[in-house]
C-alpha positions in Angstrom: -7.6 7.9 31.3 -4.1 7.7 29.9 -2.8 5.5 27.1 -1.6 2.0 28.0 0.6 0.1 25.6 0.9 -3.7 25.4 3.1 -5.8 23.2 1.7 -9.3 23.5 -1.6 -10.9 22.5 -2.0 -12.2 26.0 -1.9 -8.7 27.5 -4.2 -7.4 24.8 -6.8 -10.0 25.6 -6.4 -9.5 29.3 -7.3 -5.8 29.0 -10.2 -6.5 26.6 -11.6 -9.1 29.0 -11.7 -6.5 31.8 -13.7 -4.1 29.5 -16.0 -6.9 28.5 -16.7 -7.7 32.1 -17.8 -4.1 32.5 -20.2 -4.4 29.5 -18.2 -2.0 27.3 -18.1 -1.8 23.5 -14.7 -2.1 21.9 -13.4 -0.7 18.6 -10.1 -1.5 16.8 -8.2 0.8 14.5 -5.4 -1.2 12.8 -2.5 1.0 11.6 1.2 0.6 10.6 2.1 3.6 12.8 3.7 6.9 11.5 0.4 8.4 12.6 -1.1 11.6 11.3 -4.4 13.5 11.6 -6.0 11.0 9.2 -5.4 8.2 11.7 -6.7 10.3 14.5 -9.9 10.9 12.6 -10.3 7.1 12.6 -10.0 7.0 16.4 -12.6 9.8 16.7 -15.0 7.8 14.5 -14.2 4.7 16.6 -15.2 6.6 19.8 -18.6 7.3 18.2 -19.2 3.6 17.9 -17.5 2.2 21.1 -16.6 2.9 24.7 -13.0 1.9 24.4 -10.6 2.1 21.4 -7.6 0.0 20.6 -5.1 1.2 18.0 -2.7 -1.4 16.7 0.7 -0.3 15.5 2.5 -2.9 13.4 4.5 -2.6 10.2 3.4 -5.9 8.6 6.2 -7.5 6.5 3.8 -9.9 4.6 2.1 -7.1 2.7 5.3 -5.6 1.3 6.8 -6.9 -1.9 10.5 -7.6 -2.3 11.4 -4.3 -3.8 9.0 -2.1 -1.7 9.6 0.1 1.3 9.3 -2.2 4.3 12.8 -1.3 5.6 12.3 2.4 5.0 8.7 2.6 6.3 8.8 5.2 9.1 8.6 3.7 12.6 7.7 6.4 15.1 6.1 4.6 18.1 7.0 7.3 20.8 5.4 10.0 18.7 2.5 7.8 17.8 1.9 7.1 21.5 1.8 10.9 22.3 -0.8 11.4 19.5 -3.0 8.5 20.7 -2.8 9.7 24.3 -3.9 13.2 23.3 -6.8 11.7 21.2 -8.2 9.8 24.2 -7.2 6.3 23.0 -7.0 3.9 25.9 -4.9 1.1 24.5 -2.1 0.7 21.9 -1.2 -2.7 20.7 2.4 -2.7 19.4 3.5 -6.3 18.8 6.9 -7.4 17.5 7.2 -9.4 14.2 8.0 -12.5 16.4 4.8 -12.0 18.4 2.6 -11.9 15.2 4.6 -14.5 13.2 6.2 -16.9 15.6 8.4 -19.8 14.5 6.4 -22.4 12.7 3.7 -20.0 11.5 2.3 -21.5 8.3 -1.2 -20.1 7.6 -2.2 -17.8 4.8 -5.5 -15.9 4.1 -6.2 -15.2 0.5 -9.1 -13.4 -1.3 -9.7 -14.3 -4.9 -11.5 -12.4 -7.6 -12.1 -8.9 -8.8 -11.3 -7.4 -5.4 -7.7 -8.5 -5.4 -6.5 -8.9 -9.0 -7.1 -5.3 -10.1 -5.7 -1.8 -9.1 -3.2 -2.3 -6.3 -3.7 -6.1 -6.5 -2.3 -6.0 -10.1 0.6 -3.7 -9.4 1.5 -5.2 -6.0 1.2 -9.0 -6.3 0.6 -10.7 -3.0 -0.1 -7.4 -1.2 -3.7 -8.2 -0.3 -2.8 -11.7 0.9 -0.6 -10.0 3.5 -3.4 -7.5 4.4 -5.9 -10.3 4.8 -3.5 -12.3 6.9 -2.7 -9.6 9.3 -6.2 -8.1 9.6 -7.6 -11.6 10.2 -5.1 -12.1 13.0 -5.8 -8.7 14.6 -9.6 -9.2 14.5 -9.4 -12.6 16.0 -6.9 -11.5 18.7 -9.0 -8.6 19.8 -12.5 -9.6 18.7 -13.8 -6.0 18.8 -17.3 -5.0 18.2 -16.2 -2.9 15.2 -13.0 -2.0 13.3 -12.4 1.2 11.5 -10.6 1.5 8.1 -10.0 4.6 6.0 -11.5 4.9 2.5 -8.2 6.2 1.1 -7.4 2.5 0.9 -10.8 1.8 -0.6 -9.8 -1.5 -2.3 -8.4 -2.7 1.0 -11.7 -1.9 2.7 -13.6 -4.0 0.1 -11.2 -6.9 0.6 -11.6 -6.8 4.3 -15.4 -6.7 4.1 -15.2 -9.7 1.7 -13.2 -12.0 3.9 -14.8 -11.0 7.2 -18.2 -11.9 5.6 -16.8 -15.1 4.1 -15.2 -16.3 7.3 -18.1 -15.2 9.5 -15.8 -13.0 11.6 -18.3 -11.2 14.0 -16.9 -7.7 13.6 -18.6 -4.7 12.0 -16.3 -3.1 9.4 -16.7 0.7 9.2 -15.3 2.8 6.4 -14.1 6.3 7.3 -13.9 9.3 5.0 -10.6 10.4 3.5 -9.0 13.2 5.4 -7.1 15.7 3.3 -4.6 18.5 3.7 -5.8 22.0 3.0 -4.6 21.7 -0.6 -6.4 18.4 -1.2 -3.6 15.9 -0.8 -4.9 12.8 0.9 -3.2 12.3 4.2 -0.7 9.4 4.2 2.3 8.2 6.2 4.2 8.0 2.8 3.8 11.7 2.3 6.8 12.0 4.6 8.9 10.7 1.7 8.2 13.8 -0.4 10.7 16.6 -0.8 9.3 20.2 -0.6 9.2 20.4 -4.4 7.4 17.0 -4.7 5.0 18.0 -1.9 3.9 21.0 -4.0 3.2 18.7 -7.0 1.4 16.0 -5.0 -2.1 17.7 -4.8 -2.3 17.3 -8.6 -3.8 13.8 -7.9 -6.8 15.3 -6.0 -7.3 18.0 -8.6 -7.3 15.5 -11.5 -9.6 13.1 -9.7 -11.9 16.0 -8.9 -12.1 17.0 -12.6 -12.7 13.5 -13.7 -15.4 13.0 -11.0 -17.4 16.2 -12.1 -17.3 15.3 -15.8 -18.1 11.6 -15.3 -21.0 12.4 -13.0 -22.5 14.5 -15.8 -22.2 11.6 -18.3 -19.0 12.4 -20.1 -17.2 9.6 -22.0 -14.7 7.9 -19.7 -11.8 7.2 -22.1 -11.0 10.9 -22.9 -11.3 11.9 -19.3 -8.7 9.3 -18.2 -6.4 10.1 -21.1 -6.3 13.8 -20.1 -5.9 12.8 -16.5 -2.9 10.7 -17.2 -1.3 13.5 -19.3 -1.9 16.1 -16.5 -0.4 13.9 -13.8 2.7 13.1 -15.8 3.1 16.7 -17.0 2.9 17.8 -13.3 6.1 15.9 -12.6 5.0 12.4 -11.5 7.4 9.7 -12.7 4.8 7.0 -13.6 1.2 5.9 -13.1 0.3 2.4 -12.0 -3.3 3.0 -12.8 -6.0 5.6 -13.3 -9.4 3.9 -13.6 -13.0 4.2 -12.9 -14.6 1.2 -11.2 -17.9 0.1 -9.8 -18.1 1.2 -6.1 -19.6 -2.2 -5.0 -17.9 -4.8 -7.3 -14.7 -3.0 -8.4 -15.5 -4.0 -12.0 -14.1 -1.6 -14.6 -16.7 1.0 -15.8 -16.6 1.4 -19.6 -18.0 4.3 -21.7 -20.0 6.3 -19.1 -20.8 6.2 -15.4 -24.4 5.0 -14.8 -24.3 4.0 -11.1 -22.2 4.8 -8.0 -18.5 4.4 -9.0 -15.1 5.5 -7.9 -12.1 6.9 -9.8 -8.8 5.4 -8.5 -5.2 6.5 -9.0 -1.8 5.2 -8.0 1.2 7.2 -9.1 4.9 7.5 -8.3 6.4 10.8 -7.2 10.1 10.7 -6.1 10.4 7.9 -3.5 6.7 7.9 -2.8 3.9 5.8 -4.3 0.7 7.8 -3.7 -2.9 6.5 -4.0 -6.2 8.3 -3.9 -9.8 7.9 -5.0 -13.0 9.9 -5.4 -16.6 8.8 -5.3 -18.6 9.4 -8.4 -22.4 9.6 -8.1 -24.1 10.2 -11.5 -26.3 13.3 -11.6 -28.7 11.7 -14.1 -28.9 7.9 -14.4 -30.4 6.9 -17.7 -30.5 3.7 -19.7 
């Protein structure tokens, strides 16, 4: 079965209706395109949970700030289609901005609280409102049985789980493991922005997070770990750090002093034209007190 691409909600729903009539399970993998092996790993996971897979390709303007890279974000639909076809994906949904946000569009979806006012929510105001808006639309347009999101964007995954629960959207949200390059760099479409010299520096994030994770899991005090991590990242050649923090894996509340339950260490840092994010899970070896 070869890939079929549609550009309208009507055509998307028409194809899904045919699958539903056959009793097939459907999975959705939302993307902004510029696909890489990390995205393909999401489609492979989707195929484990469904009979048919839809990949949406849409660079969503409402999740970009005024000084961010919406205009520069890579748009590579023909290459994306080749990758999806080779991966066995049946349907690509590639709508225009006008299809998703027609004249008169006036609805917003916003998630309050600790999931959206920390980490990327603090450094990118309004970002998660845009994410919630577009993901809500995609889920309601397709109404899949499940949707797959990568854990590299862990905060985004938590936000999506929150609003789908709050709004009773009947779609199972599945988190997929981070796929990394051989040197540890988390796969990302924004890695394309890196020069060869910057690309050699970029795996520092994974190394630093790994060191923090090992020490924190053994009960080391958090503040010195983060201080050394920031120093190592900046000394490696990163321009600036938006955040380097350890937070509760379930609530995203900041973890102080020592890790005593499942947590994650998060980083966002600027290298050349790229803003890179990553995170590692921390599971305490001995939980006491």
